[in-house]
PDB file of N, CA, C and O in Angstrom:
ATOM      1  N   MET A   1      10.024 -13.034  18.212  1.00  0.00           N
ATOM      2  CA  MET A   1       9.457 -11.705  18.232  1.00  0.00           C
ATOM      3  C   MET A   1       9.476 -11.141  16.812  1.00  0.00           C
ATOM      4  O   MET A   1      10.459 -11.294  16.087  1.00  0.00           O
ATOM      5  N   LEU A   2       8.403 -10.501  16.431  1.00  0.00           N
ATOM      6  CA  LEU A   2       8.322  -9.877  15.110  1.00  0.00           C
ATOM      7  C   LEU A   2       9.353  -8.765  14.979  1.00  0.00           C
ATOM      8  O   LEU A   2       9.625  -8.037  15.934  1.00  0.00           O
ATOM      9  N   ILE A   3       9.929  -8.641  13.770  1.00  0.00           N
ATOM     10  CA  ILE A   3      10.904  -7.566  13.586  1.00  0.00           C
ATOM     11  C   ILE A   3      10.238  -6.248  13.191  1.00  0.00           C
ATOM     12  O   ILE A   3      10.878  -5.198  13.230  1.00  0.00           O
ATOM     13  N   LEU A   4       8.965  -6.294  12.812  1.00  0.00           N
ATOM     14  CA  LEU A   4       8.210  -5.094  12.436  1.00  0.00           C
ATOM     15  C   LEU A   4       8.922  -4.308  11.341  1.00  0.00           C
ATOM     16  O   LEU A   4       9.466  -3.230  11.584  1.00  0.00           O
ATOM     17  N   LYS A   5       8.909  -4.860  10.139  1.00  0.00           N
ATOM     18  CA  LYS A   5       9.545  -4.204   8.994  1.00  0.00           C
ATOM     19  C   LYS A   5       8.917  -2.829   8.774  1.00  0.00           C
ATOM     20  O   LYS A   5       7.709  -2.668   8.950  1.00  0.00           O
ATOM     21  N   PRO A   6       9.728  -1.832   8.389  1.00  0.00           N
ATOM     22  CA  PRO A   6       9.254  -0.446   8.319  1.00  0.00           C
ATOM     23  C   PRO A   6       8.555  -0.026   7.038  1.00  0.00           C
ATOM     24  O   PRO A   6       8.145   1.127   6.903  1.00  0.00           O
ATOM     25  N   ASN A   7       8.414  -0.964   6.084  1.00  0.00           N
ATOM     26  CA  ASN A   7       7.847  -0.561   4.791  1.00  0.00           C
ATOM     27  C   ASN A   7       7.177  -1.734   4.089  1.00  0.00           C
ATOM     28  O   ASN A   7       7.389  -2.896   4.434  1.00  0.00           O
ATOM     29  N   CYS A   8       6.364  -1.394   3.095  1.00  0.00           N
ATOM     30  CA  CYS A   8       5.762  -2.404   2.227  1.00  0.00           C
ATOM     31  C   CYS A   8       6.846  -2.914   1.287  1.00  0.00           C
ATOM     32  O   CYS A   8       7.568  -2.124   0.677  1.00  0.00           O
ATOM     33  N   GLU A   9       6.960  -4.221   1.171  1.00  0.00           N
ATOM     34  CA  GLU A   9       7.979  -4.813   0.312  1.00  0.00           C
ATOM     35  C   GLU A   9       7.710  -4.578  -1.168  1.00  0.00           C
ATOM     36  O   GLU A   9       8.584  -4.822  -1.999  1.00  0.00           O
ATOM     37  N   CYS A  10       6.527  -4.115  -1.505  1.00  0.00           N
ATOM     38  CA  CYS A  10       6.176  -3.880  -2.915  1.00  0.00           C
ATOM     39  C   CYS A  10       6.235  -2.391  -3.257  1.00  0.00           C
ATOM     40  O   CYS A  10       7.052  -1.983  -4.083  1.00  0.00           O
ATOM     41  N   CYS A  11       5.392  -1.584  -2.644  1.00  0.00           N
ATOM     42  CA  CYS A  11       5.299  -0.166  -3.029  1.00  0.00           C
ATOM     43  C   CYS A  11       6.156   0.754  -2.162  1.00  0.00           C
ATOM     44  O   CYS A  11       6.231   1.955  -2.420  1.00  0.00           O
ATOM     45  N   ASP A  12       6.799   0.202  -1.141  1.00  0.00           N
ATOM     46  CA  ASP A  12       7.725   0.929  -0.264  1.00  0.00           C
ATOM     47  C   ASP A  12       7.061   1.994   0.610  1.00  0.00           C
ATOM     48  O   ASP A  12       7.760   2.850   1.153  1.00  0.00           O
ATOM     49  N   VAL A  13       5.748   1.969   0.760  1.00  0.00           N
ATOM     50  CA  VAL A  13       5.090   2.913   1.654  1.00  0.00           C
ATOM     51  C   VAL A  13       5.570   2.634   3.087  1.00  0.00           C
ATOM     52  O   VAL A  13       5.809   1.485   3.458  1.00  0.00           O
ATOM     53  N   ASP A  14       5.704   3.688   3.874  1.00  0.00           N
ATOM     54  CA  ASP A  14       6.120   3.544   5.269  1.00  0.00           C
ATOM     55  C   ASP A  14       5.047   2.810   6.072  1.00  0.00           C
ATOM     56  O   ASP A  14       3.855   3.080   5.928  1.00  0.00           O
ATOM     57  N   LEU A  15       5.484   1.882   6.915  1.00  0.00           N
ATOM     58  CA  LEU A  15       4.591   1.144   7.805  1.00  0.00           C
ATOM     59  C   LEU A  15       5.194   1.182   9.207  1.00  0.00           C
ATOM     60  O   LEU A  15       5.822   0.217   9.643  1.00  0.00           O
ATOM     61  N   PRO A  16       5.003   2.298   9.915  1.00  0.00           N
ATOM     62  CA  PRO A  16       5.554   2.410  11.265  1.00  0.00           C
ATOM     63  C   PRO A  16       4.935   1.358  12.195  1.00  0.00           C
ATOM     64  O   PRO A  16       3.903   0.777  11.858  1.00  0.00           O
ATOM     65  N   PRO A  17       5.540   1.109  13.342  1.00  0.00           N
ATOM     66  CA  PRO A  17       5.067   0.052  14.237  1.00  0.00           C
ATOM     67  C   PRO A  17       3.595   0.159  14.626  1.00  0.00           C
ATOM     68  O   PRO A  17       2.952  -0.854  14.899  1.00  0.00           O
ATOM     69  N   GLU A  18       3.067   1.363  14.654  1.00  0.00           N
ATOM     70  CA  GLU A  18       1.669   1.558  15.065  1.00  0.00           C
ATOM     71  C   GLU A  18       0.692   1.514  13.887  1.00  0.00           C
ATOM     72  O   GLU A  18      -0.505   1.734  14.071  1.00  0.00           O
ATOM     73  N   SER A  19       1.189   1.233  12.685  1.00  0.00           N
ATOM     74  CA  SER A  19       0.350   1.260  11.486  1.00  0.00           C
ATOM     75  C   SER A  19      -0.716   0.173  11.479  1.00  0.00           C
ATOM     76  O   SER A  19      -0.444  -0.992  11.769  1.00  0.00           O
ATOM     77  N   LEU A  20      -1.927   0.580  11.143  1.00  0.00           N
ATOM     78  CA  LEU A  20      -3.029  -0.368  10.936  1.00  0.00           C
ATOM     79  C   LEU A  20      -3.077  -0.808   9.474  1.00  0.00           C
ATOM     80  O   LEU A  20      -3.936  -1.602   9.091  1.00  0.00           O
ATOM     81  N   ASN A  21      -2.157  -0.295   8.657  1.00  0.00           N
ATOM     82  CA  ASN A  21      -2.108  -0.565   7.227  1.00  0.00           C
ATOM     83  C   ASN A  21      -1.142  -1.698   6.881  1.00  0.00           C
ATOM     84  O   ASN A  21      -0.915  -1.952   5.698  1.00  0.00           O
ATOM     85  N   ALA A  22      -0.569  -2.382   7.862  1.00  0.00           N
ATOM     86  CA  ALA A  22       0.436  -3.418   7.604  1.00  0.00           C
ATOM     87  C   ALA A  22      -0.169  -4.812   7.669  1.00  0.00           C
ATOM     88  O   ALA A  22      -0.936  -5.128   8.579  1.00  0.00           O
ATOM     89  N   ARG A  23       0.187  -5.643   6.693  1.00  0.00           N
ATOM     90  CA  ARG A  23      -0.243  -7.048   6.664  1.00  0.00           C
ATOM     91  C   ARG A  23       1.004  -7.910   6.592  1.00  0.00           C
ATOM     92  O   ARG A  23       1.982  -7.532   5.949  1.00  0.00           O
ATOM     93  N   ILE A  24       0.980  -9.072   7.249  1.00  0.00           N
ATOM     94  CA  ILE A  24       2.110  -9.996   7.220  1.00  0.00           C
ATOM     95  C   ILE A  24       1.623 -11.418   6.947  1.00  0.00           C
ATOM     96  O   ILE A  24       0.457 -11.750   7.158  1.00  0.00           O
ATOM     97  N   CYS A  25       2.560 -12.251   6.468  1.00  0.00           N
ATOM     98  CA  CYS A  25       2.278 -13.679   6.308  1.00  0.00           C
ATOM     99  C   CYS A  25       3.003 -14.405   7.445  1.00  0.00           C
ATOM    100  O   CYS A  25       3.587 -13.759   8.315  1.00  0.00           O
ATOM    101  N   SER A  26       2.970 -15.715   7.444  1.00  0.00           N
ATOM    102  CA  SER A  26       3.599 -16.465   8.537  1.00  0.00           C
ATOM    103  C   SER A  26       5.121 -16.359   8.538  1.00  0.00           C
ATOM    104  O   SER A  26       5.760 -16.683   9.539  1.00  0.00           O
ATOM    105  N   PHE A  27       5.714 -15.908   7.420  1.00  0.00           N
ATOM    106  CA  PHE A  27       7.165 -15.694   7.366  1.00  0.00           C
ATOM    107  C   PHE A  27       7.520 -14.231   7.606  1.00  0.00           C
ATOM    108  O   PHE A  27       8.683 -13.848   7.480  1.00  0.00           O
ATOM    109  N   GLU A  28       6.544 -13.424   7.946  1.00  0.00           N
ATOM    110  CA  GLU A  28       6.673 -12.000   8.217  1.00  0.00           C
ATOM    111  C   GLU A  28       7.012 -11.169   6.984  1.00  0.00           C
ATOM    112  O   GLU A  28       7.574 -10.080   7.100  1.00  0.00           O
ATOM    113  N   CYS A  29       6.671 -11.680   5.807  1.00  0.00           N
ATOM    114  CA  CYS A  29       6.722 -10.835   4.616  1.00  0.00           C
ATOM    115  C   CYS A  29       5.706  -9.724   4.902  1.00  0.00           C
ATOM    116  O   CYS A  29       4.613  -9.999   5.398  1.00  0.00           O
ATOM    117  N   THR A  30       6.054  -8.494   4.600  1.00  0.00           N
ATOM    118  CA  THR A  30       5.244  -7.352   5.026  1.00  0.00           C
ATOM    119  C   THR A  30       4.808  -6.503   3.837  1.00  0.00           C
ATOM    120  O   THR A  30       5.626  -6.087   3.016  1.00  0.00           O
ATOM    121  N   PHE A  31       3.518  -6.258   3.763  1.00  0.00           N
ATOM    122  CA  PHE A  31       2.944  -5.458   2.683  1.00  0.00           C
ATOM    123  C   PHE A  31       1.876  -4.529   3.255  1.00  0.00           C
ATOM    124  O   PHE A  31       1.321  -4.790   4.323  1.00  0.00           O
ATOM    125  N   CYS A  32       1.597  -3.454   2.542  1.00  0.00           N
ATOM    126  CA  CYS A  32       0.485  -2.587   2.935  1.00  0.00           C
ATOM    127  C   CYS A  32      -0.814  -3.304   2.565  1.00  0.00           C
ATOM    128  O   CYS A  32      -0.805  -4.247   1.775  1.00  0.00           O
ATOM    129  N   ASN A  33      -1.915  -2.857   3.132  1.00  0.00           N
ATOM    130  CA  ASN A  33      -3.210  -3.481   2.851  1.00  0.00           C
ATOM    131  C   ASN A  33      -3.532  -3.480   1.360  1.00  0.00           C
ATOM    132  O   ASN A  33      -4.033  -4.472   0.831  1.00  0.00           O
ATOM    133  N   ASP A  34      -3.246  -2.371   0.680  1.00  0.00           N
ATOM    134  CA  ASP A  34      -3.570  -2.270  -0.746  1.00  0.00           C
ATOM    135  C   ASP A  34      -2.807  -3.306  -1.573  1.00  0.00           C
ATOM    136  O   ASP A  34      -3.402  -4.003  -2.395  1.00  0.00           O
ATOM    137  N   CYS A  35      -1.518  -3.409  -1.364  1.00  0.00           N
ATOM    138  CA  CYS A  35      -0.730  -4.390  -2.127  1.00  0.00           C
ATOM    139  C   CYS A  35      -1.159  -5.811  -1.774  1.00  0.00           C
ATOM    140  O   CYS A  35      -1.331  -6.647  -2.661  1.00  0.00           O
ATOM    141  N   ALA A  36      -1.331  -6.085  -0.484  1.00  0.00           N
ATOM    142  CA  ALA A  36      -1.722  -7.433  -0.061  1.00  0.00           C
ATOM    143  C   ALA A  36      -3.059  -7.846  -0.670  1.00  0.00           C
ATOM    144  O   ALA A  36      -3.203  -8.967  -1.157  1.00  0.00           O
ATOM    145  N   ASP A  37      -4.033  -6.943  -0.644  1.00  0.00           N
ATOM    146  CA  ASP A  37      -5.379  -7.286  -1.107  1.00  0.00           C
ATOM    147  C   ASP A  37      -5.572  -7.126  -2.609  1.00  0.00           C
ATOM    148  O   ASP A  37      -6.137  -8.008  -3.256  1.00  0.00           O
ATOM    149  N   VAL A  38      -5.112  -6.014  -3.170  1.00  0.00           N
ATOM    150  CA  VAL A  38      -5.383  -5.707  -4.576  1.00  0.00           C
ATOM    151  C   VAL A  38      -4.344  -6.338  -5.507  1.00  0.00           C
ATOM    152  O   VAL A  38      -4.701  -7.019  -6.469  1.00  0.00           O
ATOM    153  N   LYS A  39      -3.083  -6.115  -5.225  1.00  0.00           N
ATOM    154  CA  LYS A  39      -2.049  -6.613  -6.132  1.00  0.00           C
ATOM    155  C   LYS A  39      -1.809  -8.116  -5.990  1.00  0.00           C
ATOM    156  O   LYS A  39      -1.513  -8.795  -6.973  1.00  0.00           O
ATOM    157  N   PHE A  40      -1.939  -8.638  -4.757  1.00  0.00           N
ATOM    158  CA  PHE A  40      -1.614 -10.046  -4.535  1.00  0.00           C
ATOM    159  C   PHE A  40      -2.829 -10.897  -4.152  1.00  0.00           C
ATOM    160  O   PHE A  40      -2.683 -12.074  -3.823  1.00  0.00           O
ATOM    161  N   ASP A  41      -4.003 -10.316  -4.195  1.00  0.00           N
ATOM    162  CA  ASP A  41      -5.247 -11.048  -3.911  1.00  0.00           C
ATOM    163  C   ASP A  41      -5.175 -11.881  -2.630  1.00  0.00           C
ATOM    164  O   ASP A  41      -5.705 -12.991  -2.575  1.00  0.00           O
ATOM    165  N   GLY A  42      -4.517 -11.340  -1.600  1.00  0.00           N
ATOM    166  CA  GLY A  42      -4.467 -11.997  -0.301  1.00  0.00           C
ATOM    167  C   GLY A  42      -3.500 -13.164  -0.201  1.00  0.00           C
ATOM    168  O   GLY A  42      -3.502 -13.881   0.801  1.00  0.00           O
ATOM    169  N   VAL A  43      -2.665 -13.371  -1.231  1.00  0.00           N
ATOM    170  CA  VAL A  43      -1.695 -14.475  -1.225  1.00  0.00           C
ATOM    171  C   VAL A  43      -0.284 -13.897  -1.301  1.00  0.00           C
ATOM    172  O   VAL A  43       0.030 -13.130  -2.211  1.00  0.00           O
ATOM    173  N   CYS A  44       0.554 -14.263  -0.356  1.00  0.00           N
ATOM    174  CA  CYS A  44       1.924 -13.739  -0.326  1.00  0.00           C
ATOM    175  C   CYS A  44       2.691 -14.187  -1.560  1.00  0.00           C
ATOM    176  O   CYS A  44       2.752 -15.383  -1.846  1.00  0.00           O
ATOM    177  N   PRO A  45       3.288 -13.232  -2.309  1.00  0.00           N
ATOM    178  CA  PRO A  45       4.032 -13.594  -3.512  1.00  0.00           C
ATOM    179  C   PRO A  45       5.363 -14.278  -3.207  1.00  0.00           C
ATOM    180  O   PRO A  45       5.963 -14.888  -4.092  1.00  0.00           O
ATOM    181  N   ASN A  46       5.821 -14.183  -1.975  1.00  0.00           N
ATOM    182  CA  ASN A  46       7.094 -14.791  -1.599  1.00  0.00           C
ATOM    183  C   ASN A  46       6.952 -16.249  -1.182  1.00  0.00           C
ATOM    184  O   ASN A  46       7.768 -17.090  -1.560  1.00  0.00           O
ATOM    185  N   CYS A  47       5.908 -16.550  -0.400  1.00  0.00           N
ATOM    186  CA  CYS A  47       5.798 -17.901   0.171  1.00  0.00           C
ATOM    187  C   CYS A  47       4.482 -18.609  -0.158  1.00  0.00           C
ATOM    188  O   CYS A  47       4.356 -19.813   0.065  1.00  0.00           O
ATOM    189  N   GLY A  48       3.509 -17.873  -0.683  1.00  0.00           N
ATOM    190  CA  GLY A  48       2.227 -18.477  -1.025  1.00  0.00           C
ATOM    191  C   GLY A  48       1.242 -18.544   0.127  1.00  0.00           C
ATOM    192  O   GLY A  48       0.138 -19.065  -0.036  1.00  0.00           O
ATOM    193  N   GLY A  49       1.615 -18.031   1.280  1.00  0.00           N
ATOM    194  CA  GLY A  49       0.722 -18.031   2.442  1.00  0.00           C
ATOM    195  C   GLY A  49      -0.263 -16.881   2.402  1.00  0.00           C
ATOM    196  O   GLY A  49      -0.199 -16.022   1.523  1.00  0.00           O
ATOM    197  N   GLY A  50      -1.170 -16.871   3.356  1.00  0.00           N
ATOM    198  CA  GLY A  50      -2.150 -15.799   3.472  1.00  0.00           C
ATOM    199  C   GLY A  50      -1.626 -14.668   4.340  1.00  0.00           C
ATOM    200  O   GLY A  50      -0.601 -14.800   5.008  1.00  0.00           O
ATOM    201  N   PHE A  51      -2.347 -13.557   4.318  1.00  0.00           N
ATOM    202  CA  PHE A  51      -1.978 -12.389   5.114  1.00  0.00           C
ATOM    203  C   PHE A  51      -2.916 -12.203   6.291  1.00  0.00           C
ATOM    204  O   PHE A  51      -4.090 -12.569   6.239  1.00  0.00           O
ATOM    205  N   VAL A  52      -2.375 -11.627   7.351  1.00  0.00           N
ATOM    206  CA  VAL A  52      -3.159 -11.207   8.514  1.00  0.00           C
ATOM    207  C   VAL A  52      -2.695  -9.801   8.889  1.00  0.00           C
ATOM    208  O   VAL A  52      -1.587  -9.405   8.530  1.00  0.00           O
ATOM    209  N   PRO A  53      -3.525  -9.040   9.605  1.00  0.00           N
ATOM    210  CA  PRO A  53      -3.068  -7.727  10.070  1.00  0.00           C
ATOM    211  C   PRO A  53      -1.849  -7.898  10.983  1.00  0.00           C
ATOM    212  O   PRO A  53      -1.821  -8.787  11.834  1.00  0.00           O
ATOM    213  N   ARG A  54      -0.848  -7.040  10.797  1.00  0.00           N
ATOM    214  CA  ARG A  54       0.336  -7.105  11.658  1.00  0.00           C
ATOM    215  C   ARG A  54      -0.025  -6.582  13.044  1.00  0.00           C
ATOM    216  O   ARG A  54      -0.622  -5.513  13.164  1.00  0.00           O
ATOM    217  N   PRO A  55       0.330  -7.322  14.088  1.00  0.00           N
ATOM    218  CA  PRO A  55       0.039  -6.839  15.444  1.00  0.00           C
ATOM    219  C   PRO A  55       0.791  -5.543  15.734  1.00  0.00           C
ATOM    220  O   PRO A  55       1.853  -5.283  15.169  1.00  0.00           O
ATOM    221  N   ILE A  56       0.225  -4.748  16.614  1.00  0.00           N
ATOM    222  CA  ILE A  56       0.868  -3.502  17.027  1.00  0.00           C
ATOM    223  C   ILE A  56       1.553  -3.741  18.366  1.00  0.00           C
ATOM    224  O   ILE A  56       0.915  -4.141  19.340  1.00  0.00           O
ATOM    225  N   ARG A  57       2.858  -3.491  18.403  1.00  0.00           N
ATOM    226  CA  ARG A  57       3.613  -3.633  19.639  1.00  0.00           C
ATOM    227  C   ARG A  57       3.290  -2.453  20.551  1.00  0.00           C
ATOM    228  O   ARG A  57       3.361  -1.301  20.123  1.00  0.00           O
ATOM    229  N   PRO A  58       2.936  -2.734  21.807  1.00  0.00           N
ATOM    230  CA  PRO A  58       2.648  -1.635  22.735  1.00  0.00           C
ATOM    231  C   PRO A  58       3.836  -0.679  22.851  1.00  0.00           C
ATOM    232  O   PRO A  58       4.989  -1.110  22.884  1.00  0.00           O
ATOM    233  N   ILE A  59       3.548   0.601  22.913  1.00  0.00           N
ATOM    234  CA  ILE A  59       4.584   1.637  22.961  1.00  0.00           C
ATOM    235  C   ILE A  59       5.588   1.378  24.077  1.00  0.00           C
ATOM    236  O   ILE A  59       6.782   1.622  23.906  1.00  0.00           O
ATOM    237  N   ARG A  60       5.123   0.896  25.189  1.00  0.00           N
ATOM    238  CA  ARG A  60       6.034   0.689  26.322  1.00  0.00           C
ATOM    239  C   ARG A  60       7.102  -0.367  26.035  1.00  0.00           C
ATOM    240  O   ARG A  60       8.110  -0.428  26.739  1.00  0.00           O
ATOM    241  N   HIS A  61       6.898  -1.191  25.019  1.00  0.00           N
ATOM    242  CA  HIS A  61       7.876  -2.225  24.665  1.00  0.00           C
ATOM    243  C   HIS A  61       8.785  -1.828  23.500  1.00  0.00           C
ATOM    244  O   HIS A  61       9.790  -2.492  23.250  1.00  0.00           O
ATOM    245  N   LEU A  62       8.446  -0.762  22.794  1.00  0.00           N
ATOM    246  CA  LEU A  62       9.236  -0.363  21.631  1.00  0.00           C
ATOM    247  C   LEU A  62      10.636   0.128  21.987  1.00  0.00           C
ATOM    248  O   LEU A  62      11.556  -0.013  21.182  1.00  0.00           O
ATOM    249  N   GLU A  63      10.813   0.692  23.157  1.00  0.00           N
ATOM    250  CA  GLU A  63      12.143   1.177  23.531  1.00  0.00           C
ATOM    251  C   GLU A  63      13.111   0.005  23.705  1.00  0.00           C
ATOM    252  O   GLU A  63      14.242   0.055  23.220  1.00  0.00           O
ATOM    253  N   LYS A  64      12.680  -1.026  24.380  1.00  0.00           N
ATOM    254  CA  LYS A  64      13.531  -2.200  24.604  1.00  0.00           C
ATOM    255  C   LYS A  64      13.570  -3.118  23.385  1.00  0.00           C
ATOM    256  O   LYS A  64      14.584  -3.768  23.132  1.00  0.00           O
ATOM    257  N   HIS A  65      12.473  -3.176  22.629  1.00  0.00           N
ATOM    258  CA  HIS A  65      12.353  -4.044  21.452  1.00  0.00           C
ATOM    259  C   HIS A  65      11.871  -3.215  20.261  1.00  0.00           C
ATOM    260  O   HIS A  65      10.716  -3.333  19.853  1.00  0.00           O
ATOM    261  N   PRO A  66      12.756  -2.371  19.698  1.00  0.00           N
ATOM    262  CA  PRO A  66      12.332  -1.469  18.619  1.00  0.00           C
ATOM    263  C   PRO A  66      12.032  -2.198  17.312  1.00  0.00           C
ATOM    264  O   PRO A  66      12.474  -3.325  17.087  1.00  0.00           O
ATOM    265  N   ALA A  67      11.278  -1.528  16.474  1.00  0.00           N
ATOM    266  CA  ALA A  67      10.992  -2.033  15.126  1.00  0.00           C
ATOM    267  C   ALA A  67      12.265  -1.937  14.289  1.00  0.00           C
ATOM    268  O   ALA A  67      13.153  -1.134  14.576  1.00  0.00           O
ATOM    269  N   SER A  68      12.336  -2.758  13.262  1.00  0.00           N
ATOM    270  CA  SER A  68      13.475  -2.727  12.358  1.00  0.00           C
ATOM    271  C   SER A  68      13.522  -1.395  11.612  1.00  0.00           C
ATOM    272  O   SER A  68      12.486  -0.789  11.339  1.00  0.00           O
ATOM    273  N   ARG A  69      14.712  -0.956  11.294  1.00  0.00           N
ATOM    274  CA  ARG A  69      14.891   0.230  10.450  1.00  0.00           C
ATOM    275  C   ARG A  69      15.376  -0.154   9.061  1.00  0.00           C
ATOM    276  O   ARG A  69      15.525   0.701   8.188  1.00  0.00           O
ATOM    277  N   VAL A  70      15.622  -1.447   8.862  1.00  0.00           N
ATOM    278  CA  VAL A  70      16.086  -1.954   7.574  1.00  0.00           C
ATOM    279  C   VAL A  70      14.897  -2.069   6.636  1.00  0.00           C
ATOM    280  O   VAL A  70      13.929  -2.770   6.931  1.00  0.00           O
ATOM    281  N   ARG A  71      14.972  -1.385   5.513  1.00  0.00           N
ATOM    282  CA  ARG A  71      13.881  -1.422   4.536  1.00  0.00           C
ATOM    283  C   ARG A  71      14.024  -2.663   3.661  1.00  0.00           C
ATOM    284  O   ARG A  71      15.128  -3.050   3.280  1.00  0.00           O
ATOM    285  N   PHE A  72      12.889  -3.274   3.353  1.00  0.00           N
ATOM    286  CA  PHE A  72      12.851  -4.493   2.559  1.00  0.00           C
ATOM    287  C   PHE A  72      12.102  -4.210   1.274  1.00  0.00           C
ATOM    288  O   PHE A  72      11.017  -3.629   1.298  1.00  0.00           O
ATOM    289  N   ASN A  73      12.670  -4.614   0.158  1.00  0.00           N
ATOM    290  CA  ASN A  73      11.994  -4.483  -1.132  1.00  0.00           C
ATOM    291  C   ASN A  73      12.292  -5.727  -1.952  1.00  0.00           C
ATOM    292  O   ASN A  73      13.425  -6.206  -1.983  1.00  0.00           O
ATOM    293  N   LYS A  74      11.280  -6.238  -2.605  1.00  0.00           N
ATOM    294  CA  LYS A  74      11.437  -7.374  -3.502  1.00  0.00           C
ATOM    295  C   LYS A  74      10.765  -6.998  -4.807  1.00  0.00           C
ATOM    296  O   LYS A  74       9.757  -6.291  -4.814  1.00  0.00           O
ATOM    297  N   ILE A  75      11.313  -7.463  -5.893  1.00  0.00           N
ATOM    298  CA  ILE A  75      10.745  -7.134  -7.193  1.00  0.00           C
ATOM    299  C   ILE A  75       9.741  -8.213  -7.594  1.00  0.00           C
ATOM    300  O   ILE A  75      10.092  -9.381  -7.763  1.00  0.00           O
ATOM    301  N   HIS A  76       8.504  -7.801  -7.740  1.00  0.00           N
ATOM    302  CA  HIS A  76       7.428  -8.671  -8.205  1.00  0.00           C
ATOM    303  C   HIS A  76       6.756  -7.946  -9.360  1.00  0.00           C
ATOM    304  O   HIS A  76       6.582  -6.728  -9.314  1.00  0.00           O
ATOM    305  N   ALA A  77       6.383  -8.677 -10.380  1.00  0.00           N
ATOM    306  CA  ALA A  77       5.725  -8.051 -11.537  1.00  0.00           C
ATOM    307  C   ALA A  77       4.493  -7.274 -11.102  1.00  0.00           C
ATOM    308  O   ALA A  77       4.194  -6.227 -11.675  1.00  0.00           O
ATOM    309  N   GLU A  78       3.766  -7.773 -10.088  1.00  0.00           N
ATOM    310  CA  GLU A  78       2.549  -7.111  -9.623  1.00  0.00           C
ATOM    311  C   GLU A  78       2.833  -5.719  -9.060  1.00  0.00           C
ATOM    312  O   GLU A  78       1.959  -4.852  -9.082  1.00  0.00           O
ATOM    313  N   CYS A  79       4.038  -5.503  -8.560  1.00  0.00           N
ATOM    314  CA  CYS A  79       4.373  -4.199  -7.988  1.00  0.00           C
ATOM    315  C   CYS A  79       4.377  -3.097  -9.046  1.00  0.00           C
ATOM    316  O   CYS A  79       4.281  -1.915  -8.716  1.00  0.00           O
ATOM    317  N   PHE A  80       4.486  -3.483 -10.306  1.00  0.00           N
ATOM    318  CA  PHE A  80       4.556  -2.505 -11.373  1.00  0.00           C
ATOM    319  C   PHE A  80       3.294  -2.447 -12.215  1.00  0.00           C
ATOM    320  O   PHE A  80       3.244  -1.752 -13.230  1.00  0.00           O
ATOM    321  N   SER A  81       2.266  -3.187 -11.783  1.00  0.00           N
ATOM    322  CA  SER A  81       1.010  -3.206 -12.530  1.00  0.00           C
ATOM    323  C   SER A  81      -0.155  -2.906 -11.615  1.00  0.00           C
ATOM    324  O   SER A  81       0.016  -2.745 -10.407  1.00  0.00           O
ATOM    325  N   LYS A  82      -1.327  -2.833 -12.189  1.00  0.00           N
ATOM    326  CA  LYS A  82      -2.605  -2.550 -11.513  1.00  0.00           C
ATOM    327  C   LYS A  82      -2.560  -1.172 -10.949  1.00  0.00           C
ATOM    328  O   LYS A  82      -3.530  -0.724 -10.338  1.00  0.00           O
TER     329      LYS A  82
END
């Protein structure tokens, strides 16, 4: 099950579970659409994989299977440029 990270690992923008602005790779590295597309040109800086839109967990399942509250940040040179 996806952990649904709460933020972009680059710019730290909030990405709540219902966000249409979240992109993930096959390892669930999580970025906003802008960072994924503009800063990383669609290639995950952590694993080299591609990005897809993060699925939205139905509200009825969030109570039993909530999104993570742990914020993730990684330092990439691209996060400080463009």
